[in-house]
N, C-alpha and C positions, 0 to 999 in steps of 0.2 A: 285732451291725449296726455296722462301723464305720461314722464321721460320715464326710458328705460332705464332700470334700478344693475347697476354692473357691479359686484364683487369689488373691493378693492383691489387684490389681488390679480385678480383681469382685466384691470381699465387700461394696462399699457398695451395688451395684446387687443382689446377692441379697438382701441386708437392707431395703432398700428394697421388694422382690416380697413376703417375708414380713410385712412392717409392712403392706402394700396389701391382703394375703389374710388376714389378720388383721382388718382395718378392714371387710372388706365381711361376711366374717360373722360380724364380734361382734353384729349386731342379729338376727339367726338365732337365735346364740347365747344372749342375753338372753331373746329371747321362748322358748324354749322351758323352758329355769328359772322365767322368770317364770309359766307353764301350768300349770308341773309346781308349782309354789308355790302356786297356788292351789287346785289340786286337792288338794292334799294338807291345804291347811286346811278344806274341805268335809270330806273324811273324817275330818278329826279334829276336825271343832266339836262333836260328838255325844258327842264319849270325853272328848278332853281339848282344850279350845279353848284355855287357854292355851298347850300344844306347837303346836298350828297355829297362831296368831298369832308365836310367836317364829320358827317355818320363817319364814309369810309374809314378817313385819317385816323378819328377816335377808337372806335373798333379794334383796326387792327395795331396802333399804337398801343393800346392800354392791355391787350396780350399778349404782343411782343415785348414788353417793358415785365411784365409779370413772368413771362416764360424766362425773360433770361436771368430774374431774380431767384424767383421760388423753385424753379422745377430743378436745378441743378442739388437742389438743399435737399427736396423730397425724396428725390433720388439717390442721395450716401445717406438718408435718413432711412432707405427703403434695402441698399444694398449690406451683406455681409462681408466682416472683416475679408473672407477669401473669396471676393468676386471681382478685387481690383478694384471696387471702386473708388475705395477710401485714399485720399493720397497719405503720401510722407510724412510722417509724425502729423497726423490728423489730429486736431484738438480735443473732437468729441471724446471724452472717457469711455462714454456709456457705451462706442461701439466693442470696447477691448472686457466689459464685463459680463455676465452670465447670473440671469436673474432665474433662482430657483421658483420662481411663482410665473412664468411665462413661456408656457407652450412652446414660444420662439427663441426660446435660449439666447437672444442676442439684443435686444434692446434695452431694457431698461433693469438694474441693481436695484431691487426693492425703490430708497429712497433717495437712489439716483437718477433715477427714471426719466426720459425723456421729456421737454414740460410741449407739447402739443398746440397751445394756446395762440402760441403767434401765427403758425400753421393756419388755423380755423380763420383768426382775424385777416389775417392776409386775403384766404377765399372771400372775405365779407367785404372787404375794399373790392377785389376784383369786380363781382355780381353791383356791387354801390356803384363803381365808376362805370360798369358797361350799363346797368340800368339810368343811368342818369345818359347818356347819351342816347340812347333807344326813348326813354320818356323825350329827348328834344326832336327825333325824328316824328313821335307818335302827333306831336302839337305841332308840329311843323306842318306834315301831312293832312292833319287834318284842317287847317288855315287855309290849305288849297281847293278852290271850288270843284265840285265834281264828285258823282257819286264812285266813280273806278278810282279814284284817290282814296277815298274813306274805304273801300273793299280791299285795297292791296293795306292800308294799315293795319285795315282789323286780322287780317291775313296772318301777316308780320307778327302780331300780338301775339297770335294763339300760338303761333308756331315756337317763338323765342319763349313763352312760358313754358313749351313743351322739354325745350332744350334745358331750362334750367333746372330742370328733374336729375342730369348730372351729376348736380353739387349738391344732392341731397344726403349726400355720406355727412358731410359739416354742418349743424346746428346751427337753424335759422337763415343760413345762405338764399334758400328758396327765397323765404318770404320775404329778404331784405330785397329782392332782384323783383319778385313780383308788384312788391308795394309805389314801387317806382314807378313801373312799366303800366299799370293800372292806374295809378296815379296821375300819371301824363295824361292817358286815356279821358279820366275823369273830367279833368282839364278842360282838354280839347272838345270836349263831348255838349261841355256846359259853354263854351264861347263860341259855338257854332249850332247852338239853339236857334231855329228860327220858327217858333208858336207850334212846330207839328209836335206834338205831345208822347206819341205813342212811338215812334219810332226811335226819337232817341232815349227814352225809357226802357225801349226792347235794347239796345245795345249797352244801356247801362248795365241792364239786368244779365246779359248775356255777360259782360265780361265781367262782377262779379262769381255768378258762378262757377267761371272758366278759372280763375284767380282761384275761388275757394276749393274749387275742383283741384288744382293743381298744389295748392300749400297740404291737403288734405293726402294728397297720394307720396309728396317729397316724405311729411312726416310719417304717414304710416311704412313705405318704404325703408325707409331710415329703420323705424321699429321692427320691422320683420327680419330684417338683415342683422338686426343686434343679436336678436333673440336665435336667430338661428346658428351665427356664431357659437353667442353664449352656448347654445346646447352641444354644441360640437365639444368648446373646452371645456365642458361639464363633464361628456360623455370620456372625452380622454382623460380626467383628471380621475371620474372614476375607474378607469381602463389604469391607470398607476397605480393606485389604492390598490386594487386588486393582483395587480402584480409586487406591488410591494408587500401584502401576505402571503402571496404564493414563496417568496421572496427569490423570486426570478427577474429578471430583466426583460424590456419590450423586445429584445433582436427573440428571445428564446421563446414569446408566447403560441410563438406555430404557425405554422400554415394551413393546417387541418386538421378537423378534429376524428378521433377514431372511439367507436366502443366496441366489445368483448360482451358475452354474454355468460354465465357461470360455467361453461363449458368451455373456454376460451374462442367459441366463434364470434369471427365480426358480424353486428345485427344494424342496420338503420346509416350504411354506409353512404356519404356524401359520392355527390358526383367527383369533386376534387378528389378524394381518396380512393376512389375508385380509378381514376384518372394516371395516379400514383405511381400505378400498378399498370396500365395499359390496360385494362380490363374495365367491361361494364359496370353498373351497379351488383347486376343479378347474378357476375360470375365472382362475385367478392361477398355481396351476402351468403353468410352461414358458413363462410372457411376460416379455421382454426388460423387466428392469427400470427401463431407462431411456424405455421407453414407457408401462408403469403410470405416472413421474412426470409424463410429456410434457415431458421435458427436451428442451434447443435440442441439433438435430443437429451435430459437431464444436463444437470450441469459437468460441466468437463472438467472443470479445474483449471483450464488453461488463462482465467481472467482478462479474458476479452471481452467489449461492453456486450457482444451477441451472447454467449453464455450466459452474461450477469444479464442479461435480459430475460432467456430463455427460464432462467433460475426464479425471477423476480414470477413471471406471470403464473407461473405453475405452482408458488407457493402462495401466492396473493400477496404481495409484498409490490408497496410504493419505489419508484425507480424516477429518477430525473436526471433530462438531459444525455441519457445514455446514447454514445455515436457509434451508428453501425454501419458495415457495408452490405448495399443491397443493389445487386443485379437486374437489369434493365437494358433489354434485349441485347444483352451483352456486352454491354459498356457498367463498368461498377459507378454505383450512387452513393452519396455519403449522407443518411437521415439522423437528425436525432430525434430522442425519443422521450416526450413524459408520460407517465401514466403512474394510476395510484387505484385502488382496489375499491369497489361500493360495496357495504352493507347496508342493510335494511332490517333493523331488528334482530342482530345478529346473523343477517342468511346475506350469504355471498353472492352477488348479483353480476359479478361481472369487473369489468376493469373499463377505466373510462381516461382519455387523454388529449394531447394534442402531439404533433409532429412536425417534422419542416425538412426539407431538402437545402440540406448546407454543403452541399460538394464545392462549389466556388472557395468557399470557407477554409473548407478542408485541405484545397491545396494548397491556398495563402496559409495555414499555419505549416503543414509540412514543409513547405518554404522557409518558414521560420525559425522549425524545429531546426530542421538543419542550418540555417545560418547560426542557431544558440549553441550547437554544439560540435560548428566548423571554426576550425581559423582559416579568417578571410583571403589570409596572402598567401596562407600554403596549403590551403584545402587538408589539411588534418586532422583528425578529432582534435579539438582542445581540451583542456581540462575537465569539461564537463562532461562530455562525449567520452574523456579516459576514466571517470566516475563513476560513469555508469555500466560499463566494461568489467571494470574493475570489480563492482560490484556482484556484475554476472557470474563472473571467474570465481569468486571468490561462495557464490552458491552453488555453483557445479562443484566446487573444492570439496562443500559440505556434504550434497544430495548423492553425486557420484564418485568423490572421493578421485577429482581431476585434478593431479598437479599443474602449475604454473610458475612460470619465471617472470619476475620484474625486471625489466633491463633499462637505466637511468643514464642515458649519455648527455655528457658535458662535453661542448665544445669550444675551444679555446683556439681564438684568431679572427672571429666577428670584426671585432673594433680596430684591427690595423688593415680592413682596406681604405688601398691608396685612396687621397682624396682627388686623383685623378678621373678614378671612375665617377661617373657619372651621377646623380641623388640616387637613385633607386637603384645603385648597384648593389648594396646591402639586399635589400630585399628581393633581388633576382639571386642573389645567391643563398640567402633561405629557400625559396625555389626550387634550386637545382639542389640541396642538402635532402630537400622534400623528397622529390625526385627518386635520387640515388637508395634513400631507407627503402621508398617505396620498391623498390628492384632485387635487390638483395635482402629481405624477409622473408621467410616461409607466407604460404597464401593464407593461414590459418592465425598469422601472427597481426598482430594491433597497434599500428603506430600513430602514436598523438603528438603534439607540442606541447610543451608544457611552458616555456616562458623562450623569451629573445634567443638563448643559447642550450636549452635544454628540449630534450625530447624522451620519450619513454616508449617500449616497446613489452607488450604483451605477449609472452612466449606459453599458451593451452600446452598441455601433455596427453598420454591416453589415460581415458578413466582407469583408476583403478590400480596405476603403476608407480613407482616412485621417481624421483624428478631425474629426468637424465641431463645431470650436468655437463658432459661431457658436448652434446646437443648444445645446450645453451652456451657455450665459451665458443663454441663452432660459429655461431650463429653471431656472438658478438667480435669476437676475432672478422669476420665478414664485411658485418657492418664498419668498423677500423680501415681495414685494408681501402672500400669503397670511399670513404668520407678523408683519405686524408691522402688523398690522389689526389694533383693541381685542377684547382679551378679555374676555369680562362673565362676573366670578368673585363670586357671589355679591349683584349691583348694585355692585361697582368692576370699573372699565373699566383692564383690563391693560395696559402698552404694554410689547413687549418689541423691543430692538437685535436685529437677524438680519445674521451676517456669513459667507461664504463662502470656503473656501480650496478653489481646482481642480487636482489633478493629474490630466495624461491621458497612458496608456499607448496604445503606446507610445516617446512623445517625452520622457515624464520619466523613463520605466526600464521596467524588468520585472519588476521584484520589490519582495515586497510591502512591505517594510520601508523600501525606497529610495520607493516611492508613497505611503504614511503619511506621513514624514517632510515630503514636500513638500506635502503638504495642508497639514500642519501649519504648515510655514513661511509656505504660502498666507494660510493664515484665519490665522497673529498679523500679517502684514505688512494684511490687510484690514480688522483690527478696530482696526489705528492708524491705518487712513484714515476719513474721518469723511464722506466724498464718495462714493469707490467703494468699496462692501463689498462686491465680487467680485472674488477676485485670482485670474486664472491663474499656476502656478507659472512657466511660461516666461515669464512677462513682468513676474516679482517677481526677476529673476536676482541683481541689483543690491541690493535689498533685502534678500534671504535673504541673500547673501551679507554683508551689515552687522548681520541678522540672528546669524548662525553667528559673526562676529567678538565680539558682545555675548556669546554663551551662552559661546564659549572663553574669557571673560575671565570670565565668573561664577564656572565651575567651574575656574581656574585660582587667584580667589581665593576658591573654599569650600573647594580644597582645601590654599592656605597657611593659612588659617585657621581650618582643621578646622569649618568654618560646616556642613559633614553632620549629619544627624542620625541617628541609627543607633534602626532599630525592632526587634524581637524575635520571628519567629512558632513558637509551640511547636511540636513535633515529638512526638509521642504512638505506644505501645508499639499494634501493630494488635492485640491478643490482648488484653493487660489494659486498654488507654484510660488508663496513666496518661502523664505527660507527663515525656520522655527529655530530651528538653535544648531549646535554642532557636538558630536561624540569625539570626545581626544580616544586617540590610540596610540600605542607607545609600539616602537621601530629601537631596533638595537640593529648596528654594523659590526660582531664583535673583532678586536683587533686581531686573533688569533684562530677565531673560529667562524669569522667571515659573516653575512648577512644570512640569520636563518630565520626560517616563521615562526613568525610570534608567537604560533600554539605551542612548538614547543619548547619556546623560552616561557612561557608560563606555565608548564608543565615542571619542569626545573624550578624554577621560581618555585611554586607548590611543593615539592618534592625538596627541596632546600626549607623549607619553612620562612620563605621571605616575604610572603604575601602581604602581610601586615606593614612592613617599610615601604616595598615598593607601591601599594595599592594607595596611600597615603600622601607617597610622595607625589605619586602621579594625582591625584584630589586636590593637593595643594596649587598646585602647578599652572592644571587646567581652572581651576577657581580663579587663578592670578590672571590668566587670558583672558579669562570672560570678561574683568572688569576692565577690558579693552574694547570691546564691544556694544554696539549699542546697547542701549536700556532692554529693549526687546525680546531678546537674545539668550536662551539660556544653553547649560554646558551640560554635556549626559557624560558621565563617569563611570566605566566597569567596576563593582565592588565584588572581591569574592562571599561567595554564600558564607564560609565558615565565620566571615568577621561579624554578622548579622548577630552570633551567639556572643559575645563579644561582648555584656554588658558597657562597656568604655565606650565602645565606636557610636554612640549617641553625643559623647563628652569631646572623643575627638572630632566628631564631623563639625561640631556648634565651634570650636577653638579655630577650627579652620577659616571658617566663616568668616568668623571675626577679625581673624587676622588677613586677609583677605579684603575684606568688606562685601563681600559680594553679598547682596540677601539670598536669601532660601528659597525662596519663589523660582532662582533662575538656574537652580542646581537640581539636576538629576541622578539620583542612583540606579544604576544597571545592576541586578540581580542574576545572574547566570544560568538559567534551570536547569545545564547540566550536569552542577553537581549537587548531586542530594542533598538535602536538608530536610531534618526531619523539624516537623513541625510543634517545633515545642515552645513550651512558655515565654522564655526570654525572648527566642526570634520572634514572638508576634509583639510580645511591648517593645521591640528596639525598632522593628520596621512601623507599629503605630506611633512611637513617639516622634522619629523622623519625619513623619508625615503632618502628625501636629506641629511642628517647628515650621511648616511651608516646603519640607523637600519632597520633591515627587518619586516614590519607589516605582522602577520599571521594571518587569519578569522578561528579561532575556532569551532568547533564542526557543522562544515559546515551539513546543511541539517535538524537538529533540530530544528531551531528557526525561526525566523523571517527574512524578507526580503532578503533572500541569493543573487538571482539575484540584486537587486538593490544594494546591498554594493559593490559586484564585478566591476558593471562598474561603480559606480561612486569612492570608494577607492582605493587608488596604492597597492592591496596584494600583497606580493612576494609567498606567498604557502597560501592555503588551505587544512585544517583537516580535513579530512573526519570522521566524528563521528561512534562510532565505534557499533552501533547499526544497522546499514548496515553491516558492516564489519562481525561482528559475522552471520546475518541471510544470505549472499548473497551465498552462496552454497546449502541454501536450500532452499530460498525462489528466485523466480523468479523475482517479483519484486525489492527485494532491489537488486540480481545482476545487473537488469536495471537500477536501481538509481548511485549503482556503477562504472557501466560500463559509463554512460553519465555521469558523475563527472568526471571520467578520461577523458574522450573524450574533454570534457569540459575545463577542467586544459592545456591542451595540444595548444586547440583554441587560450587558454588566453595567453600562453604563461607564464602561474605559477608553482612552483612548486606543489605537493601534496604531503602529510602524511595520510597515513591510519593510525586509532590508533583502542587498543584493538585487535592489531593480534596474533590469541593464538593457533592456527596450523601451520603445514609445508602447505598442503591443500592450508589456504587462504593465506599463502604469496608466492605460486605459482602463482597461481591465482592471484593474484594481481602484482607479476613481472612480469607477462606475457600479463597482461592489460594494461603496460606503468607506475605504480605507480612509482612516484621517492622516496620516504621512507617511514621506514616500525618503528612502536614504539608497545610496547605491551608485556607482558610476552612471547611470544616465544623466546622474544632474554633477557630479563631479566626484572627482578621487580624495583621497584625503590628501591637503597639503598642510604647509609649517604653517605656523602663526602669524609669520612675517608674511605671508600670501594672502592672508585671510581681510585686510580693508581693502588689497586692490581688487580681490573678487567681489568684497561687498560693492566698491564705488566703481565698478567698471560699467560702462552705462549697455544696456542694451542694443544690439545689430543685428538679430534676427533670429533663425529658429536653433541654428547652430552653436549658438553662445550659453551658455551653463544659466539659469535660471539668477537673478538677483532680488536684493530686495525687493518686496513690489513688481517683479517684473514676470514674465510669463516668457515660458519656452517648453516648447515639444520635445526637439530633437537630442541627441547625443551627437557631439563629434564625431569622424568618425574615426580617426586613430584614438579615442578612448575608448570608444563599443572593442577593436580590437585587442587594446591591453587589457579592458577586461578579461573577457573573455581568453586569453590566455594566463592573465594574472592573477586572476579572482581568490580572494581571501577573505572569510569571512570575518567583516569585526569585530576584535576580540581587545580587550585593553587599549 
């Protein structure tokens, strides 16, 4: 019988299945041998107690030694890291690898797969040792005169040969024991030959047929099990290929199928599909699909998944993973539906698709969405939640002429909490501040926490009216009065100073960035005024202009004196979680203007035509820093897009690489896609020359700005960076998820890498990894850090899931305090 041919990439899975089969049958195998040995001892007790003892002790001893040595090793091989069966610091590196070819995804990693041959040899040795003991038993029993002894020996031989099939998963294991036992029986029969020809020949023939049957059954069983297992693996591979072609994950293949005819009526429903509606097949057959789901008639324009599904069904469009709410016996359930129209020779035949009940996943997603949009300490909305509400207010301003006011609240005195107060005193103080804010603001007002000592309030007005400045000032005064009352903290009276800057929309502007800048300017003016601590932007134009002049001087001075600080944020491989490189980011704490957002500073730099001097300094500083890192790490630097229109850009980059000694392959230049860049010949020439030099060109903030697809068509980008705004919303917003999925698929089609920015949660990371994202960047792995901390970061050993990943070390969780800070103080990485 020829051996079973196993594809090389499935060999580890087949070996693992054989090992599991052996591990499950070994206890029964040992039990049969132990019982047979006890019966043999009892049978020989009155005839030859020494021989019986040899058999009993030999069998029990062999099995005990083998079990003690081998069974723990097999158990460890079969255990996953999550099972807890692996010891601390387990030396078998393959347990921590992921094999893309093995459906079990645990044991091998291609060239590093586990070598099972020592285990198979151990099983052969076990059967050989037991075979020798039982051959001795057969020889000794046949030497005892009497038909009863010979009959008992033959029965024992047959039972042992049957039990040996338990080890058929190991090649040649059955043959080894069979040969030894049957060989011993042959010798015993020849020694006991008394001239009676037929009985002895009959016994020999019976033994021969029995042994042949056992060997054939062992090989046949092993081959059939192997073929069945291979068929299962190949079917799984085919399903994965189909899933890949459909560009959908296994988890979304669906739980049931559905079909509609050209009129939109369900036909040939499955029992599972009908059961989802608590109806019989006959009750579902022929009913309109949109009626079963109680979908809205026509396109309502509300942007809901239900409305989109109804629109797609009506207009014969394909759709994917639309999550809709379905009421079942008064209880809401959530389903995901995927479908496509079927045409034959231009004739529409209906829709066909799959569906799944994702109610549990929806509940988890809702909790995740709440956590992602709220501050974990105070329970107030965080920056992400505030940004969405601000966007909604701007939409209402444009569509309904509904004005609103933005209040930025600055609190001074949080740092002065006495040391006598317990460690969590500052946290409790922030919680009390949040509670007071919630009580004094109007019911329609929206309160959020911006940072450690700043809060934001949105005060909506009435549609069609002008901004009510009196009401806004009254609201601000109530906030100051409430927050400046003493706080009782462990017997200590804590007094805070509160200042409020106000920006009015539409008077100040109708863009989020403009309103935030205006509120920040007004807050700065209010903090400088010891009397009037409420300042409205329109009433502080002169002071704000003065502050702009101070900011401009601070930035000019910082550029001239190289006063910016560079910090570095790691970028990790999404599959291996190894650090690939760092992005250099600039920070400034102005002597007069204080710490400002880097986005605003960059706008000042660009407006004052300081970009070239600033960018080249950042580039050279980052290259010098990268020379101190391991040679496998690269550095990524943001460059203003207009620089690429300068023919001298290539020469400047080349000179910096020569001065610093950094190989060009270790430098990435990020071109911000939010700045419009015409696809002119000189731009393409510069990018192509840099690419030929070995410098990798990265398109930053992809999807946020202008002409993205035109860039990808014309310019030789080696990587695109997906903007954080899509990553943050993709698990809660179907459209953001569709954008992320499409960009990842586009990157595969173009053959370029893709980096996802702003990854803050493990769930976001897992989703991106499963969808094929190349690299991950965000607070999930590390905050930006000064250069002096990089060596410690890379050298620090791995201590568990709450430690950020290091070179070659894996981690899946984010420290609690980093999650909190990301949600409160997240800034999109720029320069």
